[in-house]
C-alpha atoms as one frame of an Amber mdcrd trajectory, in Angstrom:
protein
   8.047   5.733   9.615   7.429   2.023   9.277  10.469  -0.071   8.372   9.809
  -3.720   9.278   8.039  -5.770   6.602   5.228  -7.108   8.791   4.357  -3.557
   9.916   2.541  -3.067   6.602  -0.258  -5.186   8.101  -1.073  -2.213  10.360
  -2.597  -0.625   7.249  -5.296  -3.275   7.039  -8.682  -2.617   8.585  -9.945
  -4.954  11.283 -10.742  -8.358   9.805  -9.269  -7.421   6.432  -6.775  -9.712
   4.698  -4.493  -9.318   1.706  -6.239 -10.531  -1.480  -2.894 -11.892  -2.693
   0.796 -11.589  -1.823   1.241  -9.201  -4.752  -0.908  -6.547  -3.036   1.181
  -6.838   0.102   4.410  -6.554  -1.889   3.226  -3.399  -3.664   2.100  -1.860
  -0.375   5.450  -2.715   1.221   7.381  -1.158  -1.656   5.360   2.049  -1.432
   4.787   2.314   2.306   7.815   0.990   4.151  10.737   3.381   4.702   8.583
   6.142   3.204   9.241   9.432   5.014   5.771  10.684   4.112   4.084   7.822
   5.963   4.493   9.116   9.497   1.499   7.667  11.343  -0.905   4.769  11.187
  -3.630   6.849   9.540  -1.371   7.605   6.579  -0.334   3.940   6.394  -3.987
   2.865   6.370  -4.748   5.395   3.638  -1.893   4.096   1.478  -2.726   0.415
   2.008  -6.419   0.941   1.284  -5.552   2.760  -1.958  -3.296  -0.140  -3.001
  -6.107  -2.600  -2.242  -8.376  -0.611  -4.585  -6.117  -1.323  -7.586  -7.834
  -3.868  -9.851  -6.574  -7.426  -9.584  -5.767  -7.585 -13.298  -3.434  -4.550
 -12.938  -1.704  -5.085  -9.603   1.048  -7.425 -10.844   2.287  -4.953 -13.465
   1.400  -1.622 -11.870   4.108   1.053 -11.953   4.790   3.724  -9.370   3.524
   6.394 -11.736   0.330   4.367 -12.316  -0.145   4.111  -8.558   0.239   7.855
  -8.199  -1.546   9.121 -11.306  -4.167   6.511 -12.198  -5.034   5.015  -8.813
  -4.302   8.053  -6.604  -2.224   6.148  -4.067  -1.098   8.855  -1.611   2.344
   9.605  -0.178   4.318   8.650  -3.272
């Protein structure tokens, strides 16, 4: 389980950066202290799914939207 805020960056692929701080915040809310995220592969999968959320939706996305509409895993 990942619990420190900067650990969310381990979910980025090499050379990848956060498109905006909002994406990082959403990924932190969903991925940090999440008992289902037990290894780096699962963290990468979650972060990459968050990054796939459209920019016009990320600021107002709900947890249920993440799970049901955008198929973010481990929620």
